[in-house]
N, CA, C and O atoms as CSV, one atom per row, in Angstrom:
chain,resi,resn,atom,element,x,y,z
A,1,MET,N,N,82.659,-215.042,-17.140
A,1,MET,CA,C,81.955,-216.012,-16.342
A,1,MET,C,C,80.445,-215.980,-16.637
A,1,MET,O,O,79.789,-217.021,-16.680
A,2,LYS,N,N,79.910,-214.767,-16.840
A,2,LYS,CA,C,78.487,-214.651,-17.119
A,2,LYS,C,C,78.143,-215.318,-18.446
A,2,LYS,O,O,77.097,-215.956,-18.568
A,3,LYS,N,N,79.018,-215.175,-19.439
A,3,LYS,CA,C,78.773,-215.797,-20.729
A,3,LYS,C,C,78.736,-217.323,-20.587
A,3,LYS,O,O,77.918,-217.996,-21.214
A,4,PHE,N,N,79.626,-217.847,-19.762
A,4,PHE,CA,C,79.661,-219.286,-19.530
A,4,PHE,C,C,78.360,-219.765,-18.879
A,4,PHE,O,O,77.800,-220.783,-19.285
A,5,LEU,N,N,77.888,-219.041,-17.884
A,5,LEU,CA,C,76.647,-219.419,-17.206
A,5,LEU,C,C,75.440,-219.331,-18.139
A,5,LEU,O,O,74.557,-220.188,-18.104
A,6,VAL,N,N,75.409,-218.295,-18.967
A,6,VAL,CA,C,74.312,-218.157,-19.929
A,6,VAL,C,C,74.353,-219.322,-20.922
A,6,VAL,O,O,73.314,-219.897,-21.245
A,7,ALA,N,N,75.529,-219.663,-21.398
A,7,ALA,CA,C,75.670,-220.780,-22.328
A,7,ALA,C,C,75.275,-222.096,-21.664
A,7,ALA,O,O,74.632,-222.937,-22.292
A,8,LEU,N,N,75.651,-222.278,-20.417
A,8,LEU,CA,C,75.296,-223.488,-19.679
A,8,LEU,C,C,73.782,-223.587,-19.497
A,8,LEU,O,O,73.206,-224.661,-19.668
A,9,MET,N,N,73.145,-222.486,-19.156
A,9,MET,CA,C,71.693,-222.481,-18.983
A,9,MET,C,C,70.982,-222.765,-20.311
A,9,MET,O,O,69.979,-223.477,-20.343
A,10,ALA,N,N,71.500,-222.212,-21.389
A,10,ALA,CA,C,70.914,-222.460,-22.707
A,10,ALA,C,C,71.052,-223.937,-23.076
A,10,ALA,O,O,70.118,-224.531,-23.615
A,11,ALA,N,N,72.194,-224.522,-22.794
A,11,ALA,CA,C,72.410,-225.937,-23.091
A,11,ALA,C,C,71.482,-226.815,-22.267
A,11,ALA,O,O,70.921,-227.782,-22.783
A,12,LEU,N,N,71.315,-226.489,-20.999
A,12,LEU,CA,C,70.415,-227.263,-20.144
A,12,LEU,C,C,68.964,-227.141,-20.600
A,12,LEU,O,O,68.210,-228.112,-20.541
A,13,THR,N,N,68.580,-225.968,-21.046
A,13,THR,CA,C,67.229,-225.764,-21.562
A,13,THR,C,C,67.007,-226.602,-22.815
A,13,THR,O,O,65.958,-227.231,-22.959
A,14,CYS,N,N,67.971,-226.618,-23.712
A,14,CYS,CA,C,67.862,-227.428,-24.925
A,14,CYS,C,C,67.781,-228.914,-24.574
A,14,CYS,O,O,66.997,-229.652,-25.170
A,15,PHE,N,N,68.580,-229.347,-23.619
A,15,PHE,CA,C,68.570,-230.741,-23.193
A,15,PHE,C,C,67.208,-231.129,-22.631
A,15,PHE,O,O,66.737,-232.240,-22.875
A,16,ALA,N,N,66.576,-230.244,-21.891
A,16,ALA,CA,C,65.275,-230.525,-21.296
A,16,ALA,C,C,64.183,-230.640,-22.360
A,16,ALA,O,O,63.166,-231.294,-22.132
A,17,CYS,N,N,64.383,-230.018,-23.502
A,17,CYS,CA,C,63.381,-230.043,-24.567
A,17,CYS,C,C,63.547,-231.222,-25.521
A,17,CYS,O,O,62.686,-231.452,-26.370
A,18,VAL,N,N,64.630,-231.963,-25.393
A,18,VAL,CA,C,64.908,-233.073,-26.293
A,18,VAL,C,C,64.036,-234.272,-25.923
A,18,VAL,O,O,63.849,-234.568,-24.743
A,19,ALA,N,N,63.511,-234.951,-26.921
A,19,ALA,CA,C,62.705,-236.140,-26.685
A,19,ALA,C,C,63.583,-237.286,-26.236
A,19,ALA,O,O,64.748,-237.384,-26.622
A,20,CYS,N,N,63.011,-238.156,-25.413
A,20,CYS,CA,C,63.781,-239.306,-24.982
A,20,CYS,C,C,62.860,-240.485,-24.728
A,20,CYS,O,O,61.720,-240.315,-24.295
A,21,ALA,N,N,63.361,-241.673,-24.999
A,21,ALA,CA,C,62.615,-242.899,-24.775
A,21,ALA,C,C,62.747,-243.305,-23.313
A,21,ALA,O,O,63.742,-242.970,-22.670
A,22,PRO,N,N,61.762,-244.019,-22.778
A,22,PRO,CA,C,61.832,-244.497,-21.391
A,22,PRO,C,C,63.019,-245.430,-21.183
A,22,PRO,O,O,63.597,-245.940,-22.143
A,23,THR,N,N,63.377,-245.647,-19.917
A,23,THR,CA,C,64.558,-246.444,-19.600
A,23,THR,C,C,64.268,-247.916,-19.354
A,23,THR,O,O,65.203,-248.708,-19.229
A,24,SER,N,N,63.000,-248.306,-19.282
A,24,SER,CA,C,62.655,-249.716,-19.090
A,24,SER,C,C,61.331,-250.014,-19.783
A,24,SER,O,O,60.570,-249.109,-20.123
A,25,VAL,N,N,61.078,-251.297,-19.981
A,25,VAL,CA,C,59.829,-251.708,-20.614
A,25,VAL,C,C,58.648,-251.323,-19.726
A,25,VAL,O,O,57.606,-250.897,-20.224
A,26,GLU,N,N,58.812,-251.473,-18.410
A,26,GLU,CA,C,57.741,-251.139,-17.472
A,26,GLU,C,C,57.389,-249.651,-17.530
A,26,GLU,O,O,56.213,-249.286,-17.531
A,27,LYS,N,N,58.406,-248.802,-17.577
A,27,LYS,CA,C,58.158,-247.358,-17.672
A,27,LYS,C,C,57.519,-246.996,-19.005
A,27,LYS,O,O,56.653,-246.124,-19.068
A,28,ALA,N,N,57.947,-247.666,-20.070
A,28,ALA,CA,C,57.365,-247.415,-21.391
A,28,ALA,C,C,55.899,-247.831,-21.406
A,28,ALA,O,O,55.047,-247.117,-21.935
A,29,GLU,N,N,55.612,-248.992,-20.821
A,29,GLU,CA,C,54.228,-249.473,-20.760
A,29,GLU,C,C,53.354,-248.483,-19.995
A,29,GLU,O,O,52.257,-248.150,-20.444
A,30,GLU,N,N,53.826,-248.016,-18.858
A,30,GLU,CA,C,53.081,-247.050,-18.041
A,30,GLU,C,C,52.870,-245.735,-18.797
A,30,GLU,O,O,51.780,-245.163,-18.767
A,31,LYS,N,N,53.907,-245.268,-19.464
A,31,LYS,CA,C,53.829,-244.013,-20.218
A,31,LYS,C,C,52.784,-244.097,-21.322
A,31,LYS,O,O,51.996,-243.170,-21.506
A,32,MET,N,N,52.776,-245.193,-22.048
A,32,MET,CA,C,51.825,-245.344,-23.150
A,32,MET,C,C,50.404,-245.543,-22.635
A,32,MET,O,O,49.454,-245.067,-23.257
A,33,GLN,N,N,50.241,-246.239,-21.508
A,33,GLN,CA,C,48.913,-246.403,-20.925
A,33,GLN,C,C,48.349,-245.063,-20.477
A,33,GLN,O,O,47.162,-244.796,-20.660
A,34,LYS,N,N,49.191,-244.220,-19.891
A,34,LYS,CA,C,48.744,-242.889,-19.474
A,34,LYS,C,C,48.327,-242.042,-20.675
A,34,LYS,O,O,47.488,-241.151,-20.547
A,35,ALA,N,N,48.911,-242.321,-21.838
A,35,ALA,CA,C,48.571,-241.587,-23.057
A,35,ALA,C,C,47.322,-242.160,-23.737
A,35,ALA,O,O,46.910,-241.670,-24.789
A,36,GLY,N,N,46.723,-243.191,-23.142
A,36,GLY,CA,C,45.485,-243.742,-23.673
A,36,GLY,C,C,45.640,-244.939,-24.586
A,36,GLY,O,O,44.694,-245.309,-25.282
A,37,TYR,N,N,46.799,-245.547,-24.600
A,37,TYR,CA,C,47.048,-246.699,-25.455
A,37,TYR,C,C,46.827,-247.998,-24.679
A,37,TYR,O,O,47.071,-248.068,-23.475
A,38,THR,N,N,46.367,-249.009,-25.385
A,38,THR,CA,C,46.318,-250.356,-24.843
A,38,THR,C,C,47.681,-250.967,-25.130
A,38,THR,O,O,48.148,-250.960,-26.269
A,39,VAL,N,N,48.313,-251.496,-24.088
A,39,VAL,CA,C,49.690,-251.955,-24.224
A,39,VAL,C,C,49.797,-253.428,-23.844
A,39,VAL,O,O,49.271,-253.860,-22.818
A,40,VAL,N,N,50.478,-254.180,-24.678
A,40,VAL,CA,C,50.823,-255.560,-24.374
A,40,VAL,C,C,52.346,-255.605,-24.317
A,40,VAL,O,O,53.024,-255.507,-25.340
A,41,ALA,N,N,52.869,-255.754,-23.105
A,41,ALA,CA,C,54.317,-255.785,-22.914
A,41,ALA,C,C,54.763,-257.226,-22.668
A,41,ALA,O,O,53.992,-258.065,-22.204
A,42,TYR,N,N,56.009,-257.483,-22.988
A,42,TYR,CA,C,56.546,-258.827,-22.793
A,42,TYR,C,C,58.038,-258.749,-22.527
A,42,TYR,O,O,58.695,-257.767,-22.874
A,43,SER,N,N,58.559,-259.789,-21.910
A,43,SER,CA,C,60.003,-259.899,-21.730
A,43,SER,C,C,60.425,-261.254,-22.287
A,43,SER,O,O,59.632,-262.195,-22.337
A,44,ASP,N,N,61.658,-261.335,-22.695
A,44,ASP,CA,C,62.148,-262.562,-23.307
A,44,ASP,C,C,63.552,-262.843,-22.805
A,44,ASP,O,O,64.525,-262.275,-23.299
A,45,LYS,N,N,63.646,-263.710,-21.837
A,45,LYS,CA,C,64.952,-264.057,-21.266
A,45,LYS,C,C,65.732,-264.999,-22.177
A,45,LYS,O,O,66.945,-265.138,-22.022
A,46,GLU,N,N,65.058,-265.644,-23.122
A,46,GLU,CA,C,65.704,-266.602,-24.008
A,46,GLU,C,C,66.402,-265.933,-25.187
A,46,GLU,O,O,67.390,-266.458,-25.700
A,47,ALA,N,N,65.896,-264.778,-25.622
A,47,ALA,CA,C,66.469,-264.104,-26.783
A,47,ALA,C,C,67.756,-263.402,-26.389
A,47,ALA,O,O,67.793,-262.663,-25.404
A,48,GLU,N,N,68.778,-263.625,-27.134
A,48,GLU,CA,C,70.080,-263.046,-26.823
A,48,GLU,C,C,70.081,-261.539,-27.032
A,48,GLU,O,O,69.878,-261.061,-28.148
A,49,GLY,N,N,70.311,-260.795,-25.960
A,49,GLY,CA,C,70.402,-259.344,-26.040
A,49,GLY,C,C,69.091,-258.606,-25.898
A,49,GLY,O,O,69.101,-257.392,-25.692
A,50,LEU,N,N,67.962,-259.285,-25.999
A,50,LEU,CA,C,66.662,-258.629,-25.911
A,50,LEU,C,C,66.165,-258.647,-24.471
A,50,LEU,O,O,66.085,-259.705,-23.848
A,51,VAL,N,N,65.832,-257.475,-23.947
A,51,VAL,CA,C,65.258,-257.371,-22.607
A,51,VAL,C,C,63.758,-257.624,-22.682
A,51,VAL,O,O,63.211,-258.390,-21.889
A,52,GLY,N,N,63.099,-256.981,-23.631
A,52,GLY,CA,C,61.655,-257.120,-23.795
A,52,GLY,C,C,61.148,-256.052,-24.733
A,52,GLY,O,O,61.927,-255.373,-25.401
A,53,GLY,N,N,59.835,-255.907,-24.781
A,53,GLY,CA,C,59.254,-254.919,-25.659
A,53,GLY,C,C,57.776,-254.779,-25.410
A,53,GLY,O,O,57.244,-255.320,-24.440
A,54,PHE,N,N,57.112,-254.051,-26.287
A,54,PHE,CA,C,55.672,-253.884,-26.183
A,54,PHE,C,C,55.078,-253.517,-27.530
A,54,PHE,O,O,55.761,-253.048,-28.441
A,55,VAL,N,N,53.781,-253.751,-27.616
A,55,VAL,CA,C,52.968,-253.304,-28.736
A,55,VAL,C,C,51.895,-252.422,-28.128
A,55,VAL,O,O,51.207,-252.842,-27.198
A,56,ALA,N,N,51.739,-251.206,-28.636
A,56,ALA,CA,C,50.754,-250.259,-28.104
A,56,ALA,C,C,49.814,-249.829,-29.222
A,56,ALA,O,O,50.237,-249.592,-30.353
A,57,SER,N,N,48.526,-249.733,-28.885
A,57,SER,CA,C,47.533,-249.332,-29.869
A,57,SER,C,C,46.427,-248.556,-29.166
A,57,SER,O,O,46.077,-248.864,-28.026
A,58,ASN,N,N,45.876,-247.554,-29.841
A,58,ASN,CA,C,44.760,-246.816,-29.246
A,58,ASN,C,C,43.480,-246.984,-30.059
A,58,ASN,O,O,42.549,-246.190,-29.923
A,59,GLY,N,N,43.429,-247.993,-30.886
A,59,GLY,CA,C,42.232,-248.292,-31.661
A,59,GLY,C,C,42.423,-249.566,-32.448
A,59,GLY,O,O,43.542,-249.912,-32.828
A,60,ILE,N,N,41.342,-250.254,-32.689
A,60,ILE,CA,C,41.445,-251.547,-33.379
A,60,ILE,C,C,41.801,-251.375,-34.856
A,60,ILE,O,O,42.805,-251.918,-35.319
A,61,LEU,N,N,40.987,-250.626,-35.592
A,61,LEU,CA,C,41.200,-250.524,-37.033
A,61,LEU,C,C,41.788,-249.198,-37.488
A,61,LEU,O,O,42.564,-249.164,-38.443
A,62,THR,N,N,41.435,-248.114,-36.826
A,62,THR,CA,C,41.867,-246.804,-37.310
A,62,THR,C,C,42.815,-246.096,-36.357
A,62,THR,O,O,43.213,-244.964,-36.629
A,63,GLY,N,N,43.183,-246.716,-35.268
A,63,GLY,CA,C,44.025,-246.051,-34.279
A,63,GLY,C,C,45.500,-246.106,-34.609
A,63,GLY,O,O,45.930,-246.797,-35.533
A,64,ASP,N,N,46.259,-245.365,-33.835
A,64,ASP,CA,C,47.710,-245.366,-33.963
A,64,ASP,C,C,48.274,-246.543,-33.187
A,64,ASP,O,O,47.716,-246.955,-32.170
A,65,SER,N,N,49.374,-247.074,-33.670
A,65,SER,CA,C,50.019,-248.178,-32.966
A,65,SER,C,C,51.521,-248.131,-33.207
A,65,SER,O,O,52.003,-247.479,-34.134
A,66,MET,N,N,52.241,-248.834,-32.356
A,66,MET,CA,C,53.685,-248.935,-32.498
A,66,MET,C,C,54.183,-250.194,-31.815
A,66,MET,O,O,53.503,-250.774,-30.969
A,67,THR,N,N,55.362,-250.599,-32.192
A,67,THR,CA,C,56.062,-251.709,-31.566
A,67,THR,C,C,57.434,-251.202,-31.164
A,67,THR,O,O,58.084,-250.483,-31.922
A,68,ALA,N,N,57.878,-251.582,-29.954
A,68,ALA,CA,C,59.189,-251.156,-29.476
A,68,ALA,C,C,59.883,-252.316,-28.789
A,68,ALA,O,O,59.252,-253.087,-28.065
A,69,LEU,N,N,61.171,-252.438,-29.015
A,69,LEU,CA,C,61.986,-253.484,-28.406
A,69,LEU,C,C,63.151,-252.848,-27.663
A,69,LEU,O,O,63.822,-251.961,-28.191
A,70,LEU,N,N,63.391,-253.299,-26.439
A,70,LEU,CA,C,64.501,-252.804,-25.622
A,70,LEU,C,C,65.566,-253.889,-25.540
A,70,LEU,O,O,65.265,-255.046,-25.247
A,71,PHE,N,N,66.806,-253.511,-25.800
A,71,PHE,CA,C,67.925,-254.443,-25.777
A,71,PHE,C,C,68.842,-254.156,-24.601
A,71,PHE,O,O,68.818,-253.061,-24.039
A,72,GLU,N,N,69.648,-255.137,-24.232
A,72,GLU,CA,C,70.558,-255.000,-23.098
A,72,GLU,C,C,71.629,-253.943,-23.350
A,72,GLU,O,O,71.996,-253.196,-22.443
A,73,THR,N,N,72.123,-253.883,-24.572
A,73,THR,CA,C,73.165,-252.919,-24.911
A,73,THR,C,C,72.824,-252.210,-26.210
A,73,THR,O,O,71.984,-252.667,-26.986
A,74,LYS,N,N,73.481,-251.103,-26.428
A,74,LYS,CA,C,73.292,-250.360,-27.675
A,74,LYS,C,C,73.795,-251.183,-28.865
A,74,LYS,O,O,73.229,-251.108,-29.956
A,75,ASP,N,N,74.842,-251.957,-28.658
A,75,ASP,CA,C,75.361,-252.809,-29.731
A,75,ASP,C,C,74.340,-253.862,-30.151
A,75,ASP,O,O,74.178,-254.132,-31.341
A,76,ASP,N,N,73.644,-254.464,-29.165
A,76,ASP,CA,C,72.591,-255.435,-29.489
A,76,ASP,C,C,71.479,-254.770,-30.293
A,76,ASP,O,O,70.977,-255.340,-31.262
A,77,ALA,N,N,71.100,-253.559,-29.885
A,77,ALA,CA,C,70.058,-252.821,-30.603
A,77,ALA,C,C,70.512,-252.499,-32.025
A,77,ALA,O,O,69.730,-252.614,-32.968
A,78,THR,N,N,71.758,-252.102,-32.179
A,78,THR,CA,C,72.297,-251.781,-33.501
A,78,THR,C,C,72.313,-253.010,-34.406
A,78,THR,O,O,71.998,-252.919,-35.592
A,79,ASP,N,N,72.682,-254.155,-33.840
A,79,ASP,CA,C,72.685,-255.393,-34.627
A,79,ASP,C,C,71.283,-255.719,-35.127
A,79,ASP,O,O,71.106,-256.074,-36.292
A,80,PHE,N,N,70.284,-255.600,-34.248
A,80,PHE,CA,C,68.911,-255.871,-34.660
A,80,PHE,C,C,68.445,-254.838,-35.685
A,80,PHE,O,O,67.826,-255.186,-36.692
A,81,TYR,N,N,68.747,-253.572,-35.421
A,81,TYR,CA,C,68.328,-252.485,-36.313
A,81,TYR,C,C,68.862,-252.677,-37.730
A,81,TYR,O,O,68.176,-252.357,-38.701
A,82,SER,N,N,70.067,-253.192,-37.851
A,82,SER,CA,C,70.648,-253.388,-39.179
A,82,SER,C,C,69.829,-254.360,-40.026
A,82,SER,O,O,69.939,-254.374,-41.252
A,83,ASN,N,N,69.006,-255.173,-39.360
A,83,ASN,CA,C,68.155,-256.119,-40.082
A,83,ASN,C,C,66.766,-255.582,-40.381
A,83,ASN,O,O,66.067,-256.142,-41.225
A,84,VAL,N,N,66.342,-254.506,-39.711
A,84,VAL,CA,C,64.967,-254.020,-39.876
A,84,VAL,C,C,64.874,-252.553,-40.264
A,84,VAL,O,O,63.767,-252.020,-40.344
A,85,ASP,N,N,65.986,-251.883,-40.508
A,85,ASP,CA,C,65.929,-250.448,-40.800
A,85,ASP,C,C,65.181,-250.154,-42.093
A,85,ASP,O,O,64.674,-249.045,-42.264
A,86,ASP,N,N,65.099,-251.108,-43.002
A,86,ASP,CA,C,64.348,-250.886,-44.241
A,86,ASP,C,C,62.833,-250.954,-44.015
A,86,ASP,O,O,62.068,-250.673,-44.938
A,87,LEU,N,N,62.391,-251.318,-42.822
A,87,LEU,CA,C,60.970,-251.353,-42.490
A,87,LEU,C,C,60.502,-250.052,-41.847
A,87,LEU,O,O,59.358,-249.952,-41.404
A,88,GLY,N,N,61.374,-249.069,-41.797
A,88,GLY,CA,C,61.010,-247.792,-41.192
A,88,GLY,C,C,61.265,-247.738,-39.703
A,88,GLY,O,O,60.721,-246.871,-39.018
A,89,ALA,N,N,62.073,-248.636,-39.188
A,89,ALA,CA,C,62.388,-248.670,-37.762
A,89,ALA,C,C,63.328,-247.532,-37.398
A,89,ALA,O,O,64.046,-247.004,-38.247
A,90,THR,N,N,63.312,-247.164,-36.120
A,90,THR,CA,C,64.181,-246.126,-35.584
A,90,THR,C,C,65.051,-246.731,-34.495
A,90,THR,O,O,64.561,-247.479,-33.649
A,91,LEU,N,N,66.325,-246.415,-34.511
A,91,LEU,CA,C,67.264,-246.823,-33.471
A,91,LEU,C,C,67.448,-245.643,-32.535
A,91,LEU,O,O,67.835,-244.559,-32.971
A,92,ASP,N,N,67.171,-245.843,-31.243
A,92,ASP,CA,C,67.263,-244.775,-30.247
A,92,ASP,C,C,67.892,-245.358,-28.991
A,92,ASP,O,O,67.192,-245.859,-28.112
A,93,GLY,N,N,69.227,-245.290,-28.911
A,93,GLY,CA,C,69.925,-245.877,-27.771
A,93,GLY,C,C,69.768,-247.385,-27.782
A,93,GLY,O,O,70.176,-248.047,-28.736
A,94,LYS,N,N,69.174,-247.934,-26.722
A,94,LYS,CA,C,68.950,-249.371,-26.613
A,94,LYS,C,C,67.587,-249.786,-27.162
A,94,LYS,O,O,67.249,-250.970,-27.141
A,95,TRP,N,N,66.805,-248.829,-27.652
A,95,TRP,CA,C,65.471,-249.099,-28.195
A,95,TRP,C,C,65.494,-249.150,-29.716
A,95,TRP,O,O,66.212,-248.389,-30.364
A,96,VAL,N,N,64.701,-250.053,-30.275
A,96,VAL,CA,C,64.387,-250.061,-31.707
A,96,VAL,C,C,62.864,-250.062,-31.770
A,96,VAL,O,O,62.213,-250.928,-31.185
A,97,TYR,N,N,62.295,-249.083,-32.486
A,97,TYR,CA,C,60.843,-248.995,-32.545
A,97,TYR,C,C,60.375,-248.554,-33.919
A,97,TYR,O,O,61.124,-247.959,-34.693
A,98,TRP,N,N,59.111,-248.863,-34.205
A,98,TRP,CA,C,58.485,-248.494,-35.466
A,98,TRP,C,C,56.984,-248.413,-35.242
A,98,TRP,O,O,56.447,-248.983,-34.292
A,99,GLY,N,N,56.321,-247.696,-36.132
A,99,GLY,CA,C,54.877,-247.569,-36.034
A,99,GLY,C,C,54.398,-246.224,-36.525
A,99,GLY,O,O,55.086,-245.530,-37.273
A,100,ASP,N,N,53.184,-245.864,-36.081
A,100,ASP,CA,C,52.571,-244.599,-36.489
A,100,ASP,C,C,53.224,-243.415,-35.786
A,100,ASP,O,O,53.671,-243.517,-34.644
A,101,GLU,N,N,53.267,-242.304,-36.489
A,101,GLU,CA,C,53.943,-241.099,-36.007
A,101,GLU,C,C,53.405,-240.609,-34.658
A,101,GLU,O,O,54.185,-240.244,-33.779
A,102,GLU,N,N,52.086,-240.597,-34.489
A,102,GLU,CA,C,51.502,-240.103,-33.235
A,102,GLU,C,C,51.876,-240.990,-32.049
A,102,GLU,O,O,52.163,-240.484,-30.964
A,103,ALA,N,N,51.874,-242.285,-32.245
A,103,ALA,CA,C,52.255,-243.207,-31.172
A,103,ALA,C,C,53.728,-243.016,-30.805
A,103,ALA,O,O,54.092,-243.037,-29.630
A,104,ILE,N,N,54.549,-242.834,-31.804
A,104,ILE,CA,C,55.986,-242.632,-31.553
A,104,ILE,C,C,56.217,-241.307,-30.836
A,104,ILE,O,O,57.092,-241.225,-29.974
A,105,LYS,N,N,55.455,-240.269,-31.172
A,105,LYS,CA,C,55.567,-238.988,-30.456
A,105,LYS,C,C,55.272,-239.174,-28.977
A,105,LYS,O,O,55.986,-238.635,-28.131
A,106,GLU,N,N,54.226,-239.933,-28.654
A,106,GLU,CA,C,53.882,-240.196,-27.249
A,106,GLU,C,C,55.002,-240.974,-26.556
A,106,GLU,O,O,55.337,-240.695,-25.405
A,107,PHE,N,N,55.568,-241.937,-27.253
A,107,PHE,CA,C,56.624,-242.758,-26.686
A,107,PHE,C,C,57.886,-241.966,-26.387
A,107,PHE,O,O,58.539,-242.190,-25.367
A,108,THR,N,N,58.232,-241.033,-27.282
A,108,THR,CA,C,59.493,-240.316,-27.152
A,108,THR,C,C,59.406,-238.979,-26.451
A,108,THR,O,O,60.435,-238.368,-26.165
A,109,LYS,N,N,58.176,-238.499,-26.160
A,109,LYS,CA,C,58.106,-237.180,-25.523
A,109,LYS,C,C,58.641,-237.248,-24.097
A,109,LYS,O,O,58.583,-238.290,-23.444
A,110,LEU,N,N,59.157,-236.129,-23.632
A,110,LEU,CA,C,59.874,-236.082,-22.358
A,110,LEU,C,C,58.977,-236.392,-21.180
A,110,LEU,O,O,59.352,-237.189,-20.320
A,111,PHE,N,N,57.817,-235.794,-21.114
A,111,PHE,CA,C,56.956,-236.007,-19.936
A,111,PHE,C,C,55.635,-236.572,-20.335
A,111,PHE,O,O,54.784,-236.815,-19.480
């Protein structure tokens, strides 16, 4: 039983250290603003499967920036990703995002 509890605690610790994307465009916008980025968020009710997205930047010419799109389902995100994966995009659940490494680190960090 002790081995099981130790293994469970280790698994929970690993899970807590894993990066994760926010669950909504609003939360993503807030997270990036707290990290010092200027964020322009949008929603698109007309686009099939797209909930919305944002563009975040922390400098005009030399700063880090990223673009992220949130889809209604993982399948919608996968369909879009199949068209843009050659641009360096990342598929993460219902999110598809691309941009500078530092901006993406801020977007995906846990807290």
